[in-house]
C-alpha positions in Angstrom: 49.5 -77.3 15.7 47.2 -80.1 16.4 49.3 -83.3 16.3 47.3 -84.6 13.3 48.5 -81.3 11.7 51.9 -81.6 12.8 52.2 -84.8 11.2 50.8 -84.1 7.7 53.2 -80.9 7.7 56.4 -83.3 9.0 55.4 -86.4 6.2 55.2 -83.2 3.5 58.6 -81.4 4.5 60.4 -84.8 4.5 59.7 -85.4 1.5 60.4 -82.2 0.1 63.8 -82.8 1.5 64.3 -85.7 0.2 63.5 -84.9 -2.8 65.9 -81.6 -3.1 68.9 -83.7 -1.0 68.7 -85.8 -4.4 68.7 -83.0 -6.7 71.5 -81.4 -5.1 73.6 -84.6 -4.1 72.8 -87.3 -6.4 72.0 -85.3 -9.5 73.6 -82.3 -9.2 70.8 -80.3 -10.2 69.3 -78.2 -7.1 66.1 -76.2 -7.5 66.4 -74.3 -4.5 69.1 -71.9 -2.6 70.9 -73.5 0.1 68.8 -70.9 2.2 65.9 -72.2 1.4 66.6 -75.6 2.2 67.7 -75.1 5.4 64.6 -73.2 6.3 62.6 -76.3 5.7 65.3 -78.4 7.4 64.6 -76.0 10.4 61.1 -76.3 10.5 61.1 -80.1 10.5 63.4 -80.1 13.5 60.9 -77.6 15.0 58.1 -79.8 14.4 60.4 -82.8 15.6 61.0 -81.0 18.7 57.5 -80.5 19.9 56.5 -83.7 18.8 59.2 -86.7 19.2 56.9 -89.1 18.1 57.0 -87.6 14.5 60.9 -88.2 14.1 61.1 -91.0 11.7 64.3 -93.4 11.7 64.8 -92.0 7.9 64.2 -88.2 9.0 66.3 -85.7 7.1 67.2 -84.2 10.4 69.5 -87.1 11.2 70.8 -87.6 7.1 74.5 -86.0 6.4 74.8 -86.2 2.8 73.1 -87.9 -0.7 73.5 -91.6 -1.2 76.2 -93.4 -2.6 76.3 -93.2 -6.4 75.7 -96.8 -8.5 78.5 -97.7 -10.5 81.4 -97.3 -8.2 82.5 -99.0 -5.3 81.7 -98.2 -1.7 84.1 -97.3 1.2 83.4 -96.9 5.0 84.4 -94.0 6.8 86.8 -94.7 10.1 85.2 -91.7 11.6 81.9 -90.5 10.4 81.9 -87.5 7.8 79.4 -85.4 10.0 78.1 -81.7 8.3 78.0 -78.5 10.2 75.1 -76.5 11.9 74.4 -73.6 9.9 73.5 -70.2 10.5 72.7 -66.4 7.9 72.4 -64.3 11.1 75.1 -62.8 13.1 73.2 -63.1 16.0 72.6 -66.8 16.0 76.4 -66.8 15.5 76.9 -64.9 18.6 74.7 -67.2 20.5 76.6 -70.6 19.3 79.9 -68.9 21.0 77.6 -68.1 23.6 77.1 -71.9 24.2 80.6 -72.7 23.4 81.9 -70.5 26.4 79.0 -72.3 28.7 79.9 -75.7 27.5 83.5 -74.8 28.3 83.1 -72.6 31.5 85.3 -69.8 30.5 84.8 -66.2 28.8 87.8 -66.8 26.2 87.9 -69.8 23.9 90.1 -69.4 21.1 88.3 -70.3 17.8 89.9 -70.4 13.9 87.7 -69.0 11.0 88.1 -69.8 7.4 86.3 -69.7 4.1 83.5 -72.3 3.3 84.7 -73.6 0.0 81.8 -74.0 -2.3 82.6 -77.7 -3.5 81.7 -81.4 -2.6 83.3 -82.9 0.2 86.3 -85.5 0.2 88.0 -87.6 2.6 91.4 -89.1 1.7 94.0 -91.4 3.2 97.6 -92.2 3.1 99.4 -95.1 4.4 103.2 -94.8 4.5 103.1 -91.6 2.6 101.7 -92.7 -0.5 97.4 -92.1 -1.4 95.4 -95.0 -0.6 92.0 -93.8 -1.1 89.7 -91.2 -1.7 86.2 -91.1 -1.2 83.3 -88.6 -1.1 81.1 -88.3 2.0 78.2 -90.4 0.5 75.6 -90.8 3.1 78.1 -89.8 6.3 79.2 -93.6 6.9 79.9 -94.8 3.3 80.8 -92.9 0.6 82.0 -93.6 -3.1 85.4 -94.8 -3.9 86.5 -91.7 -6.2 90.2 -92.5 -6.0 91.2 -92.7 -9.4 89.2 -89.5 -10.4 90.9 -87.3 -7.5 94.2 -88.6 -9.2 93.6 -86.5 -12.2 94.1 -83.8 -9.6 97.1 -82.0 -10.2 97.5 -80.3 -6.3 96.9 -83.5 -5.0 100.1 -85.4 -4.2 100.1 -89.0 -5.0 103.3 -89.7 -2.6 104.0 -87.5 0.5 107.4 -85.9 1.2 109.6 -88.5 3.5 110.2 -85.6 6.0 106.3 -85.2 6.4 103.7 -87.2 8.5 103.0 -90.5 6.6 100.0 -92.4 7.9 96.2 -90.4 8.5 93.1 -89.6 6.8 92.4 -85.7 6.0 89.2 -84.3 5.1 88.7 -81.6 2.2 86.8 -80.1 -0.5 86.9 -80.7 -4.3 86.2 -77.6 -6.1 86.9 -76.1 -9.6 88.4 -72.4 -9.6 86.8 -69.9 -11.3 88.9 -69.5 -13.9 88.8 -72.8 -14.5 85.1 -73.0 -14.7 85.2 -70.2 -16.8 87.5 -71.8 -19.5 85.5 -75.3 -19.3 82.5 -73.4 -19.8 84.2 -71.3 -23.0 85.5 -74.2 -24.2 82.2 -76.5 -24.1 80.0 -73.9 -25.8 83.0 -73.9 -28.6 82.8 -77.8 -28.9 78.8 -77.2 -29.2 78.1 -78.8 -25.5 75.9 -77.7 -23.1 77.8 -75.0 -20.6 77.8 -75.9 -16.6 75.3 -73.8 -14.3 78.2 -73.0 -11.5 81.3 -74.7 -10.6 80.0 -76.8 -7.8 77.5 -78.6 -10.0 80.1 -79.3 -12.6 82.6 -80.2 -9.8 79.9 -82.9 -8.2 79.4 -84.2 -11.8 82.6 -84.4 -12.5 83.4 -86.8 -9.7 80.7 -89.1 -10.8 81.9 -89.7 -14.1 83.1 -93.4 -14.4 85.8 -92.5 -16.5 89.1 -90.8 -15.2 90.1 -89.9 -18.5 87.2 -87.4 -18.9 88.2 -86.5 -15.3 91.4 -85.4 -16.3 90.4 -83.0 -18.9 88.1 -81.0 -15.8 89.9 -78.4 -13.8 89.4 -79.8 -10.7 91.0 -78.9 -7.6 91.0 -79.5 -3.9 91.7 -77.7 -0.6 91.8 -79.6 3.0 90.8 -78.6 6.4 90.6 -80.9 9.3 91.6 -84.9 10.0 89.2 -87.8 10.1 90.9 -88.5 13.5 93.8 -86.8 15.5 96.6 -89.0 17.1 99.3 -86.6 18.8 97.7 -83.5 16.9 95.5 -81.2 19.7 94.4 -78.6 17.8 93.2 -76.8 14.5 96.7 -75.1 14.1 98.4 -77.9 14.2 96.1 -79.6 11.6 97.2 -76.8 9.6 101.0 -77.3 10.3 100.5 -80.9 9.2 99.0 -80.1 6.0 101.9 -77.6 5.0 104.3 -80.4 6.2 102.4 -83.0 4.1 102.4 -80.5 1.2 98.7 -80.6 1.3 96.6 -77.0 0.4 94.8 -75.1 3.1 92.6 -72.4 3.2 93.8 -69.6 1.7 92.8 -66.9 4.5 92.6 -68.3 8.0 91.7 -65.9 11.1 91.8 -66.5 14.7 89.6 -65.0 17.6 88.7 -65.8 21.0 84.9 -63.7 21.7 82.1 -63.3 19.9 83.5 -59.8 18.4 86.1 -60.7 17.0 84.5 -64.0 15.1 81.9 -61.0 13.6 84.8 -59.0 12.9 86.6 -61.9 10.8 83.4 -63.2 8.7 82.6 -59.5 7.8 86.4 -59.0 6.9 86.4 -62.6 4.7 83.1 -61.2 3.2 85.2 -58.4 1.7 88.0 -60.4 0.5 86.6 -63.4 -0.6 85.7 -62.0 -4.1 89.5 -62.2 -4.6 90.0 -66.0 -3.9 90.1 -68.4 -6.9 87.2 -70.2 -5.7 83.5 -69.8 -4.9 82.8 -69.5 -1.0 79.3 -69.2 0.3 80.2 -68.9 3.9 82.4 -68.9 6.7 84.0 -72.0 9.0 84.3 -71.1 12.4 85.7 -73.9 14.7 86.9 -74.3 18.6 90.7 -74.4 17.9 91.9 -76.7 20.7 90.9 -80.9 20.5 90.4 -81.4 24.0 87.7 -78.4 23.9 86.3 -80.3 20.8 86.1 -83.5 23.1 85.0 -81.9 25.9 81.9 -79.9 23.5 80.7 -82.9 22.1 78.6 -84.0 19.0 75.0 -84.2 18.4 73.3 -87.0 16.1 74.0 -84.8 13.4 76.9 -82.1 13.6 79.6 -81.0 16.4 78.8 -78.3 18.9 82.3 -77.3 18.3 81.9 -75.7 14.7 79.1 -74.0 12.9 79.3 -72.5 9.3 78.0 -69.1 8.6 76.1 -68.5 5.2 76.7 -65.2 3.7 73.6 -64.2 2.2 73.1 -64.6 -1.7 73.2 -60.9 -3.3 69.8 -60.4 -4.6 67.5 -57.7 -5.8 63.8 -57.1 -6.7 62.4 -56.2 -10.2 59.3 -56.7 -12.3 59.0 -59.4 -14.6 58.1 -58.4 -17.7 57.8 -61.0 -20.3 58.5 -64.7 -20.7 60.2 -65.6 -24.1 61.4 -68.8 -25.3 65.2 -69.3 -26.7 65.1 -72.3 -29.5 68.3 -73.9 -29.2 70.4 -75.6 -31.8 69.2 -79.2 -30.6 65.3 -78.0 -30.2 65.7 -77.4 -27.0 62.7 -74.9 -25.8 64.2 -72.9 -22.5 62.1 -70.1 -20.7 64.0 -66.9 -20.3 62.6 -64.0 -18.3 62.7 -60.7 -19.4 62.8 -58.0 -16.7 63.1 -54.7 -15.6 67.1 -53.9 -15.6 68.2 -54.3 -11.7 71.9 -54.5 -10.3 73.0 -57.8 -9.2 76.4 -58.9 -7.9 78.3 -56.0 -9.8 76.4 -56.0 -12.8 73.2 -55.0 -14.7 70.4 -58.0 -15.2 67.7 -57.6 -17.5 67.3 -61.4 -18.6 67.0 -64.3 -16.1 67.1 -68.2 -16.7 63.8 -70.0 -15.6 65.3 -73.7 -16.1 62.1 -75.0 -17.0 58.1 -75.0 -17.5 58.0 -77.2 -14.3 60.2 -74.9 -12.2 57.6 -71.8 -13.6 54.6 -74.3 -12.6 56.1 -74.9 -9.0 57.1 -71.8 -8.2 54.0 -70.1 -9.6 56.0 -67.4 -11.6 53.5 -65.2 -13.8 54.4 -62.3 -16.0 54.0 -58.7 -14.1 54.7 -60.5 -10.8 57.3 -58.8 -8.7 60.1 -61.1 -8.3 63.6 -61.8 -6.3 66.6 -62.4 -8.6 70.1 -63.7 -7.5 73.1 -65.0 -9.4 73.1 -68.9 -9.0 76.1 -69.8 -7.6 77.0 -66.0 -8.4 77.3 -66.6 -12.3 74.1 -67.1 -14.0 71.1 -64.9 -13.0 68.2 -66.6 -11.8 64.4 -66.2 -10.9 64.0 -67.4 -6.9 61.1 -66.2 -5.7 57.9 -64.6 -6.5 56.6 -61.6 -4.2 53.3 -62.7 -4.2 51.8 -60.2 -1.8 52.3 -57.6 -4.0 50.2 -58.6 -6.9 47.3 -56.6 -8.4 45.4 -59.2 -10.0 46.8 -58.1 -13.5 49.3 -60.7 -13.6 49.3 -63.4 -16.1 50.0 -67.5 -16.0 52.1 -68.9 -18.8 52.2 -72.0 -19.8 54.4 -74.9 -21.2 54.3 -74.7 -25.3 52.4 -77.1 -26.9 53.9 -75.9 -30.1 57.0 -74.3 -31.3 56.7 -70.7 -31.1 59.0 -70.1 -34.3 57.8 -72.5 -37.1 54.6 -74.2 -35.3 55.5 -77.6 -34.6 53.9 -79.6 -31.8 56.5 -80.3 -29.2 57.9 -83.3 -27.9 58.7 -84.4 -24.3 61.0 -87.4 -23.3 59.3 -88.9 -20.0 62.5 -89.2 -18.4 63.5 -85.6 -19.1 62.1 -82.0 -18.1 63.3 -80.5 -21.4 60.5 -79.6 -24.3 62.0 -79.6 -27.7 60.8 -78.7 -31.4 61.6 -81.9 -32.9 61.4 -80.1 -36.7 64.9 -79.9 -38.1 63.8 -77.3 -40.7 62.7 -74.9 -37.8 64.3 -71.6 -38.9 65.8 -70.8 -35.5 67.1 -74.1 -34.9 68.6 -74.1 -38.6 70.1 -70.7 -37.4 71.8 -72.3 -34.3 72.6 -75.4 -36.2 74.6 -72.9 -38.7 76.1 -70.6 -36.6 77.9 -73.5 -35.1 79.0 -75.0 -38.3 80.6 -71.7 -39.1 82.4 -71.1 -36.0 86.0 -71.0 -35.8 86.3 -74.3 -33.7 84.3 -76.1 -36.8 84.5 -74.8 -40.5 86.0 -71.4 -39.5 83.8 -69.3 -42.1 84.7 -65.7 -41.0 82.1 -62.8 -41.3 79.1 -65.1 -41.3 77.9 -63.9 -37.9 74.5 -64.0 -36.0 72.8 -61.4 -38.0 74.2 -62.2 -41.3 73.3 -65.8 -40.5 69.4 -64.5 -39.2 68.9 -62.7 -42.6 70.4 -65.6 -45.1 67.7 -68.0 -43.0 64.6 -65.3 -42.9 65.1 -64.2 -46.6 62.4 -65.8 -48.6 62.9 -66.5 -52.6 60.2 -66.1 -55.0 59.4 -69.6 -54.8 58.9 -69.2 -50.9 62.0 -71.0 -49.9 64.6 -70.2 -47.9 68.0 -68.8 -49.1 69.8 -70.8 -46.7 67.7 -73.9 -44.6 70.5 -75.7 -43.9 74.6 -75.6 -43.5 74.7 -77.6 -47.4 72.9 -74.0 -48.7 75.9 -71.9 -47.6 77.9 -73.8 -50.5 75.4 -73.0 -52.9 75.2 -68.8 -52.5 76.9 -66.8 -55.1 77.2 -63.1 -55.2 73.7 -62.7 -56.5 72.3 -64.3 -53.7 74.6 -62.6 -51.1 73.8 -59.2 -52.7 69.9 -59.3 -51.3 71.2 -59.2 -47.9 70.9 -55.4 -46.2 73.9 -53.4 -45.7 76.1 -56.2 -47.4 78.4 -54.4 -49.6 80.5 -55.8 -52.5 83.7 -56.3 -50.7 81.8 -57.9 -47.8 80.1 -60.3 -50.3 83.9 -61.0 -52.0 85.2 -61.8 -48.2 82.2 -64.2 -47.5 82.7 -66.3 -50.9 86.3 -66.6 -50.5 85.8 -67.7 -46.8 83.3 -70.2 -47.6 85.5 -71.6 -50.7 88.6 -72.0 -48.6 86.2 -74.0 -45.8 86.1 -76.7 -48.5 89.8 -77.6 -47.9 89.5 -77.6 -43.9 90.5 -81.2 -42.3 87.3 -83.4 -42.3 87.5 -83.5 -38.4 86.2 -79.8 -38.5 83.1 -81.3 -40.8 82.3 -83.8 -38.4 82.1 -81.5 -35.4 80.1 -78.9 -37.3 77.5 -81.1 -37.9 76.5 -80.7 -34.2 76.6 -84.5 -33.9 75.0 -84.6 -30.1 78.1 -85.9 -27.7 80.7 -85.0 -30.2 82.7 -82.5 -29.4 86.1 -81.2 -31.4 88.1 -83.8 -29.7 86.4 -86.7 -30.2 85.4 -85.6 -34.1 89.4 -85.5 -34.6 89.7 -88.9 -33.0 87.2 -90.4 -35.3 88.9 -89.0 -38.4 92.1 -90.3 -37.0 90.8 -93.7 -36.6 88.8 -94.2 -39.5 90.6 -92.1 -42.0 87.5 -90.4 -43.3 83.3 -89.2 -42.7 82.1 -92.0 -45.4 84.2 -94.8 -43.2 82.0 -93.4 -40.0 79.0 -93.3 -41.7 79.2 -96.9 -42.6 80.6 -98.3 -38.9 78.3 -100.0 -36.6 78.2 -99.0 -33.1 80.6 -101.9 -31.9 83.1 -100.6 -34.5 82.6 -97.1 -33.3 83.5 -97.8 -30.0 86.8 -99.3 -30.8 87.5 -96.0 -31.4 89.8 -94.2 -28.7 87.6 -92.2 -26.3 84.1 -93.3 -27.7 81.8 -95.2 -25.5 78.5 -96.8 -26.2 76.4 -93.2 -25.5 78.4 -91.5 -28.0 78.5 -94.5 -30.6 74.9 -94.9 -30.7 74.4 -91.2 -30.9 77.5 -91.0 -33.7 75.2 -94.1 -35.6 72.0 -93.1 -35.1 72.8 -89.5 -36.9 74.5 -91.1 -40.0 71.4 -93.0 -40.5 68.7 -90.5 -40.5 67.2 -89.7 -43.9 67.8 -85.9 -43.6 71.4 -86.2 -42.9 71.9 -88.7 -45.5 70.7 -86.2 -48.1 72.9 -83.1 -46.2 76.1 -84.9 -46.8 75.5 -86.1 -50.2 74.9 -82.1 -50.9 77.9 -81.1 -48.8 80.3 -84.2 -50.8 79.0 -82.6 -54.0 79.3 -79.0 -53.0 83.4 -80.1 -52.6 83.8 -80.6 -49.0 87.0 -82.6 -47.8 85.5 -85.8 -46.6 88.8 -87.8 -46.3 91.9 -86.9 -44.3 94.4 -86.5 -46.7 97.7 -87.6 -46.1 100.2 -85.0 -44.5 103.6 -84.1 -46.8 105.8 -85.4 -43.4 108.6 -82.8 -42.9 110.9 -85.5 -41.8 110.7 -88.9 -40.5 112.7 -88.4 -37.4 109.4 -89.5 -35.0 108.7 -92.5 -37.1 107.8 -95.3 -35.0 107.2 -93.2 -32.0 103.7 -92.9 -30.1 103.6 -89.3 -28.0 101.2 -88.0 -25.2 101.6 -84.5 -24.6 100.4 -83.1 -21.3 101.2 -79.4 -18.9 101.4 -76.1 -20.5 103.5 -75.5 -23.4 104.8 -72.4 -25.6 102.0 -73.6 -28.3 98.8 -75.4 -28.0 98.9 -79.0 -28.0 96.8 -79.3 -30.9 99.8 -77.3 -33.0 102.3 -79.7 -31.6 100.4 -83.0 -32.1 100.4 -81.6 -36.0 104.1 -80.7 -35.3 104.7 -84.5 -34.3 102.2 -86.1 -37.1 104.0 -84.2 -39.9 107.4 -85.9 -38.5 106.3 -89.4 -38.4 104.9 -89.9 -35.0 101.4 -90.5 -33.8 99.8 -88.6 -30.9 97.6 -90.6 -28.2 95.4 -89.0 -25.3 96.8 -91.3 -23.0 99.3 -92.6 -21.4 100.4 -96.8 -22.0 102.8 -99.1 -22.3 102.7 -98.6 -26.1 103.4 -94.7 -25.1 107.1 -94.0 -26.6 107.6 -90.7 -25.2 105.4 -88.3 -22.7 106.3 -84.3 -23.9 105.7 -82.6 -20.2 105.3 -78.7 -19.9 104.6 -77.0 -16.5 102.3 -78.6 -14.1 101.9 -81.8 -15.8 99.8 -84.1 -13.5 98.3 -87.5 -13.7 99.9 -88.3 -17.1 103.1 -87.7 -15.5 102.9 -89.7 -12.7 101.4 -92.6 -14.9 104.2 -92.3 -17.4 107.0 -92.5 -14.6 105.1 -95.4 -13.0 105.4 -97.2 -16.7 108.9 -96.0 -17.4 107.7 -94.2 -20.1 110.7 -91.8 -21.7 109.8 -88.1 -20.4 111.2 -85.5 -22.3 110.4 -81.8 -22.1 109.9 -78.9 -24.9 113.2 -78.0 -25.1 114.4 -81.7 -25.8 111.7 -82.4 -28.1 112.8 -79.5 -30.3 115.8 -80.8 -30.1 115.2 -83.9 -31.6 113.7 -82.3 -34.4 
């Protein structure tokens, strides 16, 4: 490679790495795997080693993390937060240990091995036993002050035990547990909101939120692994003892080894056991145990010489891409989906995989008929990661981004700032089907029996005049026994059950109707808050953006979305038809069971014997009010097990705290 060729390649690699760094750290939507990123970085490192004059001051090889985010105050780290060198090879891991042996001049060097949690790096400082601040890694020198968001993590103590260490700065990883992430996605799906791709991305996105009230609803957790600086602590094992004394969580699995063979055995054992851990892991971290040895080995401009991250290969599989279909969502978003020859990946058979968007298809040059490599992104969602272009026969066909909706033929719309392509036709049959599925779901109007297959028939069936039997949710309430009898494999008993469920849904609380309408950014909780605040749907429809923002938990973005929805001509007509159909638009006064809680305001937190909405209804039925956040106006905090930040705030404000037994006794 000539100097000119090297300069051109280095400029390209630098540009790509900067782009992927931003996608990963700032936007939390990576396009390539960690291994692919590391290969690009390694190539640039090799070029810069051969041609040192090509290393620019902003080279990705000198950089640690993403830039601090706008909207947060910044914290300068007392000690730089460095990243670790990575390896995917057992041979390179053995070579790392050989360098350590040479650097220290002895054969036996004690190391510790622990899981590499797939989360977001964080630093937390305690002074005099009290949490002072927490910050993200940022660019390594300066990070975002996310103290208020970290305080929502139940496992993170706000005050340390008096018999433990009191002043120190500790480094760790914020993550979402597998179970917590699965529950979060289920709740978002039931609320009609977009699901997250994987725990790491959802964690990064959550920490970026400016509203801790929303963060508190996300299942964040934290684990610690090191100190920013050590005084009387002289080994990693002593760090673990300090973490125990401070009540801070350390790694669930830890190995000790003093030879290359021991290191290899430990990472193999971890690979077997990590699937049973409560959080996602993508590798192992190996550190020299002694801090004296660490200081002797020193650091490079980017990473310590006494530690390394061993990355496990994500499980991949090779298969054939049979077709690229288009899924149309209830918002009109067109998403390309790969149809594959079924193949086993990470313990499950995969026949479909996401292609994300059409820019991704073009960037990777994915064609129908290709042999492709798939893996589970974050070990959850199957994705096509690469194409084996050397196996092409010439019969493969390219797929262009659609210019028209594949279902209704309407010209698509693409926002300049977004990669998503949408069908703008609100009457598109596929959009209608998805909207109706949401409307009748248990979390919304709860019309049992109207499943996906029945809804598909209702929308696809055309009457004699060419109109659809069901073209929007209001048509559900026009159906009768005769219209339902037109459906295939639907008997008299089923028809009777459908009609009873439809009739019963007219009496549902109006917040369920607001949620069922599928207004962008309005989930079940937001719908309930709107009805509690305005008393009915007509008042919401008349409200200005400013008035909508007076409703608890409704910010400007959500308020603008609500305001715009109620001013669309099609939506105004839809509401008129639903009102004429006899649906409940106004919050009915609940017949009081008693007045024992009159004049009180309650906040509910923690795990209780019933779900929170049921308990909230009990409070309202006995004259009390329910709020989502603790304030000076809160009368009681009803606290169950694992109560978190709300309990801390209530204690600080002097709010009366009661357990469930005391609450029941009050009634």
